[in-house]
C-alpha positions in Angstrom: 0.0 0.0 -0.2 1.3 3.3 -0.6 1.8 5.5 2.2 -0.1 8.5 2.9 1.5 11.8 1.2 -0.2 13.5 3.9 1.8 12.2 6.6 3.7 10.2 5.1 3.3 6.6 6.3 1.8 3.9 4.9 -2.2 3.1 6.6 -2.9 1.2 9.1 -0.4 0.6 12.0 1.5 3.8 10.7 -1.8 5.6 9.4 -2.5 9.1 12.0 -6.0 7.8 13.6 -8.9 9.6 12.8 -12.1 10.7 15.0 -14.4 7.3 14.0 -11.4 5.3 15.1 -12.2 3.6 18.5 -10.4 4.8 21.6 -6.3 4.1 21.7 -4.8 3.3 24.6 -1.9 5.4 24.5 1.2 4.1 26.7 3.4 7.3 28.0 6.3 6.5 29.5 7.1 7.3 32.7 10.0 7.4 35.0 10.7 3.4 36.0 9.9 2.5 39.4 10.7 -0.1 41.9 9.5 -3.7 41.5 6.6 -3.3 43.9 5.0 -0.4 41.9 2.6 -0.8 39.1 1.9 2.1 37.0 -2.5 1.9 35.8 -2.8 1.8 32.5 -4.3 4.7 30.9 -7.3 4.3 28.5 -8.4 7.4 26.4 -11.6 7.6 25.2 -13.0 9.0 21.7 -14.6 12.4 22.2 -13.9 12.2 26.0 -16.9 9.6 27.0 -16.6 6.1 27.7 -16.4 4.7 24.8 -14.5 1.8 23.2 -11.0 3.3 23.6 -8.7 4.0 21.1 -6.2 1.1 19.8 -2.8 2.6 19.9 -2.8 2.7 15.5 -5.9 4.9 16.0 -4.3 7.6 18.7 -3.7 10.8 16.9 -0.3 11.5 15.6 2.0 14.7 17.1 4.3 15.5 14.8 8.1 15.7 15.6 8.7 18.1 16.4 12.4 19.0 13.3 15.4 17.8 15.1 17.9 20.9 16.0 21.5 20.9 14.2 23.8 20.3 16.3 25.8 24.2 17.3 28.7 23.8 15.4 31.8 23.7 17.1 33.9 26.4 17.8 36.1 27.9 15.2 39.4 26.5 15.4 41.9 29.1 14.0 44.0 28.1 11.3 47.2 26.0 12.9 49.8 27.5 10.2 53.2 25.2 10.7 56.6 26.5 9.8 58.1 25.3 6.7 60.3 22.1 6.8 63.8 23.2 7.6 66.7 21.7 5.8 69.5 20.3 8.3 72.4 23.4 7.7 76.5 22.8 9.1 77.5 24.4 11.3 80.3 26.9 10.7 81.9 29.2 13.8 81.8 32.5 13.0 85.0 34.2 12.3 86.2 36.4 14.6 85.9 40.2 13.1 89.0 41.3 12.2 90.8 44.0 14.3 92.8 46.6 12.9 96.2 46.9 15.1 97.1 50.3 16.8 99.4 52.9 14.8 103.0 52.2 16.1 104.1 54.5 18.1 107.4 55.9 19.0 108.5 53.0 16.5 107.7 49.9 18.9 104.7 47.4 18.5 102.7 47.9 21.7 102.9 43.8 23.3 99.7 42.9 23.4 98.2 41.8 26.9 99.3 38.9 28.5 96.9 36.8 29.7 97.1 36.4 33.8 97.6 32.8 35.3 95.9 31.9 37.7 98.4 31.8 41.6 98.3 28.2 43.9 99.9 29.6 47.1 99.6 26.3 48.1 101.5 24.3 46.0 104.2 27.1 46.3 103.6 27.1 49.8 105.1 22.9 48.9 107.4 23.0 47.0 109.5 25.2 49.6 108.7 23.5 52.6 110.3 19.9 49.9 113.2 22.1 49.1 114.0 23.5 52.6 113.5 20.0 54.0 116.1 18.8 50.8 118.4 21.6 51.9 118.4 20.1 56.0 118.5 17.0 54.9 121.8 17.6 52.4 123.1 20.4 54.7 123.2 17.2 58.2 125.1 14.8 54.8 127.4 17.4 54.7 128.5 17.9 57.6 128.3 13.7 58.8 130.8 13.3 56.4 133.1 16.1 57.5 133.7 14.6 60.5 137.3 12.3 60.7 136.3 9.4 62.4 139.2 7.4 64.7 138.1 3.5 66.1 137.9 5.1 69.7 135.6 2.7 71.8 137.7 -0.3 72.4 137.2 -4.2 72.4 138.7 -5.7 75.3 138.4 -8.7 77.4 136.5 -8.4 80.6 134.9 -4.6 79.3 132.5 -2.9 81.6 128.9 -4.4 81.2 126.6 -1.2 79.7 125.4 1.1 81.9 122.1 3.3 82.1 122.2 6.6 80.2 124.6 8.2 78.0 128.4 8.6 78.3 130.5 10.5 76.7 134.4 11.0 76.6 135.1 14.5 75.4 138.8 15.3 74.8 140.8 18.4 74.0 144.5 17.5 72.4 147.9 19.4 72.3 148.2 18.5 68.6 149.7 20.9 66.4 150.3 19.0 63.4 147.3 21.2 61.4 149.0 24.5 62.3 150.9 26.2 60.2 154.1 28.5 62.2 151.5 31.8 62.2 148.2 30.0 63.8 151.7 28.2 66.1 151.9 31.8 67.7 148.9 34.1 67.4 147.5 30.6 69.4 151.2 30.6 71.7 151.1 26.7 71.0 155.2 26.8 72.1 155.6 24.0 69.3 156.3 21.0 69.2 155.9 19.2 72.6 156.7 16.1 71.5 154.1 13.6 71.2 149.9 14.6 71.4 149.0 14.3 74.7 145.7 15.9 76.6 145.2 18.8 77.5 141.0 18.5 78.5 139.5 14.7 79.6 136.2 15.4 80.5 133.2 12.9 81.4 129.5 13.4 80.2 126.6 11.2 81.4 123.4 11.6 80.3 120.7 10.5 82.3 117.4 8.4 81.3 116.0 11.6 83.6 116.8 15.0 84.9 120.3 17.7 84.5 123.1 16.1 83.1 126.2 15.7 85.0 130.1 17.1 83.3 133.0 15.2 85.2 136.0 17.1 85.1 138.6 13.8 85.2 142.5 15.6 85.9 145.4 14.9 83.5 147.7 14.4 85.3 145.3 11.9 87.9 147.4 9.0 89.1 145.9 5.6 87.7 146.4 2.7 86.4 147.2 2.4 82.4 146.4 -1.2 81.2 149.4 -3.1 80.2 151.8 0.0 81.3 151.3 0.2 85.5 151.0 3.6 86.8 151.4 6.7 85.3 148.5 9.8 84.7 146.5 9.7 82.8 147.1 11.8 79.9 150.4 9.2 79.5 147.7 7.1 78.1 146.3 9.0 75.5 150.1 9.2 74.4 151.1 5.7 74.7 147.9 4.2 73.0 145.8 7.7 71.6 142.0 7.6 72.0 141.9 3.7 72.2 143.4 3.5 75.0 142.6 6.8 76.4 138.6 5.2 76.3 139.6 2.1 78.0 141.7 2.6 81.2 138.8 5.9 82.1 135.8 2.6 82.0 138.8 0.7 84.0 139.3 3.6 86.2 135.5 4.7 86.8 133.4 1.6 86.1 131.8 4.0 83.8 131.2 2.4 80.0 132.0 5.3 77.5 129.1 5.1 74.7 130.6 8.1 72.7 133.6 9.9 72.0 134.6 13.4 70.8 138.1 15.2 70.1 139.0 18.4 68.9 143.0 20.1 68.9 143.2 23.8 69.2 143.0 25.5 65.5 139.8 23.6 66.3 138.7 24.8 69.1 139.8 28.8 68.6 138.0 28.0 65.3 134.6 27.1 67.0 134.6 30.3 69.7 135.4 32.8 66.2 132.3 30.9 64.0 130.3 32.3 67.5 131.0 35.8 67.5 133.1 35.7 70.9 132.9 34.1 73.7 131.2 35.7 77.2 133.2 35.0 79.7 133.2 36.3 84.4 136.2 37.0 85.6 136.7 37.2 89.7 140.5 37.5 89.3 143.3 39.1 86.6 145.2 36.4 84.4 148.6 36.8 82.7 150.0 34.0 81.0 152.9 34.7 78.7 152.6 30.8 78.1 149.8 31.5 76.8 149.3 34.2 74.9 146.8 35.6 78.3 146.1 39.1 79.9 142.7 39.6 80.8 141.4 41.9 83.5 138.9 41.0 86.1 135.5 41.5 85.2 132.8 39.7 82.6 134.5 40.1 78.6 134.4 39.2 75.5 136.9 36.5 74.6 138.0 35.6 71.4 138.9 32.0 70.1 142.9 32.2 70.9 142.2 34.5 74.1 139.3 31.5 74.8 142.5 28.6 74.2 144.6 30.1 76.2 141.7 30.4 79.1 141.4 26.5 79.0 145.4 25.7 79.4 146.9 28.2 81.9 148.0 27.2 84.9 148.4 30.4 85.7 146.1 30.8 88.6 147.0 30.1 92.5 145.4 26.6 92.8 146.7 25.9 88.8 145.3 22.0 87.6 142.2 22.8 90.4 141.3 26.3 89.1 142.6 24.8 85.2 139.1 22.5 85.8 137.3 24.6 86.8 137.8 27.0 84.0 137.1 24.0 81.2 134.0 23.8 82.5 133.3 27.4 82.8 134.2 27.4 79.4 132.0 24.3 78.4 128.8 25.3 79.8 129.3 29.4 78.1 129.6 27.2 74.5 126.9 25.3 74.4 125.2 27.8 76.1 125.2 29.9 73.2 125.5 27.3 70.4 122.4 26.4 71.0 120.8 29.9 72.0 117.6 30.6 69.7 119.7 33.5 68.7 121.9 31.0 66.9 120.1 28.2 65.9 117.1 30.7 64.2 120.6 32.6 62.2 121.8 30.8 59.3 124.6 32.7 59.0 126.0 31.9 62.8 124.5 28.7 62.5 126.1 27.3 59.5 130.2 28.8 60.4 129.7 27.4 63.5 128.3 23.8 62.5 130.9 23.4 59.7 133.3 24.4 62.0 133.1 21.9 65.4 132.5 19.4 62.2 135.8 19.8 60.6 137.5 20.1 63.7 136.5 16.6 65.6 138.1 13.9 65.9 135.0 11.5 66.2 133.9 7.1 66.5 133.8 4.9 63.7 129.9 4.6 64.6 129.4 8.2 65.9 127.3 10.7 63.7 126.9 14.2 63.5 122.9 13.9 65.3 124.3 12.0 68.1 126.4 14.8 68.2 123.6 17.4 68.1 121.6 15.1 71.2 125.0 16.3 73.3 124.9 19.7 72.2 120.5 19.2 73.0 120.8 17.7 76.4 123.6 20.1 77.9 121.7 22.7 76.9 119.7 23.9 80.0 120.8 22.7 83.9 124.1 20.6 83.9 125.3 19.5 87.3 129.2 20.2 87.1 132.0 18.7 89.2 135.3 16.9 89.2 136.3 14.1 90.7 136.9 14.0 94.2 140.4 14.9 95.2 142.7 13.5 97.7 145.7 15.5 97.4 149.2 15.3 95.0 152.1 13.5 95.0 155.8 13.0 93.9 156.0 9.9 92.4 158.4 8.8 89.4 156.4 10.3 87.2 156.9 12.9 88.5 153.9 15.3 90.4 150.7 13.9 90.3 147.1 14.1 91.2 145.2 11.1 93.5 141.4 10.7 93.7 139.6 10.3 97.7 139.0 5.9 96.9 136.5 6.5 99.4 134.5 9.4 97.9 135.2 8.6 94.0 133.8 5.3 94.8 130.5 6.5 95.9 130.3 9.2 93.5 130.9 6.7 90.0 129.1 4.3 91.2 126.0 6.9 91.4 126.5 7.4 87.5 126.7 3.8 86.9 123.7 3.2 88.0 122.6 6.5 86.6 121.3 8.5 89.4 122.2 11.5 90.7 125.3 11.9 92.6 124.3 13.3 95.9 125.6 16.7 97.3 128.2 16.4 99.7 130.0 14.5 96.4 130.6 16.8 94.5 133.2 19.6 93.9 132.1 22.8 92.9 
């Protein structure tokens, strides 16, 4: 059946209902409710009467409202893309050419120098390394300047090791290294035969406490191994340093650990290297044989004067005064040599060090640092004394000095056991 041209629907089920049609049941969709609620069926009657309800096909057709087209989407602006770029090789821009400045005065001005970065810590490290290297080189040089001899003997029944450190310091009257002019300047009196000792000192450095410096008179009457009784300095003339050390060890019971010997020339050069040495005299000393003419009071002694001061016997107590002078001189020498002014001044320290190293004779096992330890140990308080003296006597070897055997036994026993010497045994 062709569709109705008025409504665009086919007749029958799809045609529009008319008033002639019976009542039609119209279903109005309603919101869903729960399963327990049932909506009653609405019945539509034709002409609002209680006649027969209209069928669905007889219901009046309500023309659908034309659908409104959806609003057009907001207009987007057209996105313009950059044109495709082609890769172009990169080239560093050339710096602009600089026109050289005009030459003034006929010289081309130099471009400014590039400032270098400074590294102060690097320079500090270099300076420290150079300083350490210089100190090591100086120590090696001084150690090689020492003259080494075999001084410490090796004999049967030698005194066993004793605590502490013991040095034997010897000042000899050797003149072999002096010229005729130097002998006249130092008033040494020319060649007097075999080399003997003018000064013999024992220095004991304890484990704790002050050091002790003991004068051993050169005319001490002692037993010389293999040669009988004689003066102490005769052992040096007979057998040199080795026999002298053995004689001292057997006479005192103290083992010697280090040995140092200096001659006339070296003695005077050390004093001159220090710029002289101040000594204070209670009485004037005049000794033409020693070239000495010193007034009483404090005064600066030169090298030749200091040598005459420690050698002279032209005093009321002769050898006793001489030992006192030697101890005074050694104390003053060590005090000035280890003072801050000397150690901090290289122009004073180096001449003194080279003068000492070039003038000393030491044992084969001794080094410059052993001598430095000796000077450092004696820089402070030092007990100075001499061996207890019992008197003098005339013997077949001449006038000799006798030790007080009773006091000397306790005196050297204290040193051998690393104890301080009792006050009653000290000789000031």
